[in-house]
N, C-alpha and C positions, 0 to 999 in steps of 0.2 A: 396230161392225166393228173388227177388229184387224188391223193390217198384218202381224203376225208369222205369220199363217197362210199357208202356201204362198208365202213371201216369197223373191223372187229379187233378190239384192243388185245384181247387174250391171244387170238390167232396170230396177230402180227408179232407179238412178243415171242410166242412159241416158235414161230418160223425163224425169227432172228437168232434166238438162242440155240437153235439146232443147225444154224448155218455157220460151220466152222471157218470157212473161207472169209465170209463177211466179217466175222469178229476179228480174225487175224489181220485182214486188210485194213480194217478200221483202226485197230490198235497201232499197226505199223505206220499208217499215214498220219495219225494224230501224234504219235511219238516224234515223228520227223518234224512236223510243224511246230510242236511245242519246243523241241530241242533247238531248232533253228531260231525260234523267238528268243529263248533264253540266252543264246550266244550273241545275237545281234544287239539286244537291248543293252548289254554291258558297255557297248561303245559310246552310248549317250551320256554316260556318267551316272547320275542319280536318276534311275528310272522312276522312282516314286515321285520325284518332283515333276517329271514329265506327265505322269498320270494325274497329279493334282492340278496341273495347268489344263490338261485335257478335260478334267471334270468341271473346272470353273468355266471354260469356254462353252461346253455343252449345257451347263446349268444356265448360263447367261442367255443363250439362245432360246432354250425352253421357256425360261421365265419371261422372255420378251418376244415370244414367237409371233404374235400379231404384228408387232412393229417390223420385224425382219421379213415377214411374208409380204407385207405391203411394199417394203422397199424392193424386194426381189421382183414382185409383179410389175412395179413401176418401171424398173430398169429393163426387164425383159421386153415389155411393150415399147419402151423408148427405143430399143434396138431393132424393133420390127417384128418381134416374135408374138405368138398368140398364146395366152394363158387360159387354161381351163381348170376350174376347181371342181373336183369330184368328191362329193360327200360320202358316197357309198361305192363298193366295188362295182355295182351295177351301173352307177353313173360313169365310172371310169371306162368300163367296156363300151357303153353307149357312145361316149365322146369319141373313142377311137373308131368305132363303126361308122359314125357320121363323117369322119375325115376320109375313110376309105370310099364311102358312097359318093362324096363330093368329087373325088378324082377318078373313081372307077377302077382303082387298082385291084389286081387279082393275085398279087404276090408281095411278100414282105420279107426283108432280112432283119434279124434281131441280134443284138448283142445281149450279154447276160443282164437280166433284170429281175430281181426278186419281187418287185411290185407287180410285174405282169404275172408272176406265179401266184401272188397273193390274191389277185382279182380273177385268176383263171381265164386269162385273155385268149391264149392260143386255141383252146377247143371251140370257143365262140367264133373266132375268125375262120377257123377251118370249116365250121358248120355253114358259114356264109359263102363258102366256095373259094376262100383265099388260101393260097399256099404260104405257110409259115415256115421259115427256115432259120433255125438257131445257128449262129455262126461261131460261137464259143465252142471249142472242140468237145469239151466235156458235156456241154448242154446239147450239142449236136448228137452225141452218143446216146444220152438218155432220152432225147426226143424220139430217136429211131426205136429205142427199147420201150417207148410209151411209159416212162417212169418219171416221177418228180425228182428233184435233187435230193441226194442223201446228205449233203453238207453244204453249208452256205458259201464256202469258198472252193471246195473240191467236190463238185456235184456227182462225179462218176467214180469216186474212190472205191466203190464196191464192185467194180467190173474188172475182170482179168483181160489181158491182151487177146487171149483166145476167144473170150466171149465177144469182145469188140469186133474181132475179125469176122465172126459168125454173123453179127448184126450187119456188117458192111457188105457181106458177100452177095445177098440178093440184089443190092443196088449195083454192085460192080458187075454182076453176071458171071463171075468166075471165082474160084477159090483165092483167098488172100493169105499171105504169110502174116503171122501174128507179131512180127517185130515192130517196134515203135516207128522207125523211119517209113516202113511200108504203109502203116495205118495213117500216119499223119500226111503222107504224100497223097493218099487216096482222098482223104477229107479235104485237103487243099485243092485238089483238082475239081472236086464236086462243088466247093463253095466259091471258087474264083469266078465262075460264070455268073453265079447269083449276085456277087458284088458288082459285076460289070453291067448287069441288066436290070436289077431292081430299081424301081422309081421311088420307093418309100422304105425308110428304116426306122426301127424302134430301138431305143437304148434306155438303159437305166441311168441313175445319177447317184454317185457317191456323196457329193456335196455340191450345193448351189451357192455361189458367192453373191450375197445380197446386194452389195454396193456396186456391182458391175453387171449383174445378170448373166454371169458365167456359169457353165455347167462343167463339173469335173467328173471324169470317169477313171477308175483305177483298174487296169487289166494287165494280164501278162501275155496277151496275144494282140496282134494288130487288128483283130476283127472289130473292136469297138471304134477304132479310129476310122476304118473303112465304112462302117455302118453309119457313122455320123457325118461323113464328108461326101461319099459317092452318090447317094440318092438325091433326087430333087426335093423330096419332102422328108422331114425328120420329125419323129414324135419322141419326146423324152418323158419318161414316167418317173415320178419321185414321190416319196412320202413327205408329208408337209413339214416334218421336223428335220429334214436333211439339209440344213442351211448353216452357213458360216457367215459372220458379218463381213469379213474382208479376206484378202490374201494372207494377211498376217496370221490370223487364226487358222486358215487353211494349211499353212506350212506346218504348224504344230500337229494338227490332226492327221496329215499325210504321213508324218513320221511315226505317229502312233499306229496308224492303220496298217501300213506295209509291214512294219516289224511284228505287230501282233498277229497279223493274218498268216503270213508265209515266212517270216524271218528274213525279209529283204530290207535293205536300206530304203529302197524305193522300188515300186513295182516297175516292170519293164516298160509299160506304157502308162504314163500319167497324163491324160488328155484334158486340156482345158479349152473349151470352145464357147464362143459368144455369137451364136447364129442370130439371124440367117446370114447368107452370103451377101457381101457388100460389093460395090463397084471396085474392081481391082483385085478382088480375092480370086485365087486360082481354083479353089474348091469350096465345098460347103453347100448346104441345102438352100434352095431358093425360098422355101417356106418351112417355118419351124413352129411346132406346137409343144408347149410344156404343160403336161397334165399333172396337177398336184393332188394327191390322194389324201383324204382325211381317214376314212374307215375307222371311226371311233377313236382316232388319236386326240380329238378335242375332248372326248370324255376322259381319256387317260390324263390329259393335261390338267383337268379339273379335279383329279383324284390324288390327293396328297400322299396317299400310301404308295401309289405306283408311278407317280410322275417321273421319278428318276429313271424309269425304263426307257423313256424317250431319249435319253442320252446316248443310247446304243449307236455305234458306228458300223455295225455289221461286219466285224472283223473275224468272227468265228473263234476267237481265242478260248472262249468258255467251252466250246465243243471239245477242244483238244485236251482238256484236263478233266472232263466230267467222267467219272467212272461208269455212270449209266450209259451215256452216249457211246463210250468206248466198247461197251459190251454188246449193244444192240443196233448201233448205227441209227441213221436218220429216219428210215421209212417206218420203223416201229412206233414212232410218235404219232403218225397219222396226220400231221399238220404240215403246212408249207414251211414253217419255221420250227426246226427241231433244236436239240441241245438245250442248255439252261435258259438262254434268252427266249427260245421258242416256248418253253414251259411257262415263262412269265407273260409274254406278250400275246400268245394265241388266245387264251381265255378273255383277255381285255379287248383285243381287236374284234373278236367274234361275239363278245358279250354273252357268253353261253357256257355256264358251268355244267349244265346237264350233258352237253356233248363233249366238252373239253376239260371237264373237272378231273379226269384221270392224269392230266399232264403234271400238275404240281407234285405228284407222287413219283415221278421219274427223276428222283434226286436222292442222293444220300445225305444231303445237307452238310457236306464236308467243307463247304466254303471255298473250294479250289477255284470255282468259277469267278467268285468275287475277287479273289487274289489275282486272277489272270486278266480281268477286265481292264483295258487301258484307260477307261474313263470312270473307273471305280463305282460301277453300279452294284449295289449290295444285293446280288442276285439271290443268295440263300435266304436273306430276310424277306425278300419279296415272295419267294416260294412258300415260306411259312405263312405269310399273310394270305396267300391264295388258299392254302389248306384251311386256314381259320375261316375265311369267308365262305368257302364251299360248305363247311359244316354248319355255320350259322344260317345259311340260306336253305339248309335242309337237303342238299344234294349228296346224301350218303346212302349207301345200299343198306338193305335190311340186315344182311350178313355182318357188315361192318358195325352197325349199331349194336347187334347182339354180342359181337366179340368184345367191344369196349364196355358193354354193360357187365359182362362176366369179368372182364379185366378189373373194372372198378369194384365189383363185389369182392373178388378174391384179395385184392390188395388192401381192402378196408377190413378184412377179416383174417388177421395174421395166422391164427391157428388152422383155419381151413386151408389157407394157402400152403402152409407147411405140409399138411397132409396130402395135398394135391401134388406138390413137388416130389414128396417121397414116393407116391404112387407112380408118377411119371418116371422117376429114376429107376424104379423096380422093373417096369415093363417096356422101357425104351429100347431094349435089346432087339425087339421085334423089328424096329425101324433102322437099326444101326448097321454100318459096314465100315470096317477099318477104324473103329473107334469114333465114328461120326454119325450123326443122324442123316441118312441118305435118302429116305423116302417117308411118305406119310399121306394121310388123307387130305382132301381140300379143306381149308385153303392152304394148309401147310405144304402141299404138293407144288403149289405155285413157286415156292422157294426151292424145294428140293429137286425140282426138275432140272435145275441148272447149277445149284450150289448145295453144299452140305452145312449142317449146323453142329455146333459143339454139343456134347452130351449134357443132359440135365445133371447138375451136381447132386450127389447123394444127400448132402446136407447144405441147407441155405446158409449164407453168411450170417444172417440174423440169428440162426440157431447156434452157429459156432461162436458168436460174439461173447456170451457170458464166460465161457472157458478162456477165450483169448483175453478178455478184460482182466480176469484173475491173474493170468501170466504176466500181463503188462504191469499190473499193480505190484506184483512180486519183484519184477525187474526194477521198477522205480524205487522200491524200498531198499533193494540191494545197492543201487547207485548212491543212495543217501548215506 
């Protein structure tokens, strides 16, 4: 399922803000991830030096992307793999469909892959009569719930154990206890048969090593390793920028990724595979397809303002510090990629401000995301640039234009502004509760539905300044 179909921004936000469990669960999970990261990064010594090295590696790859793509393709094909270049999401889906048609497969196991979410692959395969089974536990849960991921690393953080048990019960055919061992045991029993019988597997790719043609997957469950070794045919989906030159650079980025994502020194499973299966290998696919997706990444590469967003290693660290994400969770964004990085890359990938122009306003511009990013993407600067572009392209509502028109008028007419403020101060009691503005008409109600505002001062600072200036001068003369 994709939230971008028939998506109502205001309704999604209202729903999230009224969901107390969602907000508490999101804050609790992001607090844990953030605190784990802070604790584990101290072990490396100077974390800022590691970030700088990560930034240099990613910049080097982005600036030489054509060179490393050619190298990767050459080495994958030399190893016996098949490379497919997908310019658009539709191309990516079509390539996968053709592989299924070639073999006549009617079921597939998948490990976690944001690229398949990006191109909305699952619904198309299911429409073709293919059984799609997500094998990552959290992805398995939200697949049953018919929901997209709510977090790039922890997709089902918004679900309680009780909710998960209710989702599993129709499959089990009997009530289930909601304790973690019971739920994981049930999922393991369901998925084990799929691992043993599926002839084709689809995986994501955290990093592709250009000089060897190796694919790296970072997971905390064994499903990624099983999905990439048990089936006869494997399809790997990757964004075109997810490349490292060699194992030397990979070692740096793996340190940054695991620590930034979950606060681990290294993920439980860091799998490096160079398919297909060779003579003497005991496992691995006989046939391997690497699908490399562009989806306007070439356009981002040519955009000096936003090129740095291609440095992203999809760790999710920016989610865990973002005050907006922590209040509303991932589904309120309406896009595959949420959080600060989603705010930046979604309008670029989709090349559509009319549909996705609301996202750059899902930010307080506090810069916590930029501080958290392990490869130093200046996220808050990119968000401001998005806002600027949206306005320059004319994608602003009539209400917003009128608000800023009046804003400009009042702030360019100080006397009128002072009268307006005094009037507001006099009558604000109608909207106040416990000394704060707690209600109001639209568009003020969009804020007061979930937060309060400080009261309007009885006297503006600029009106207080003449008297304050006199007192300051008197004090200065006294000091002399």
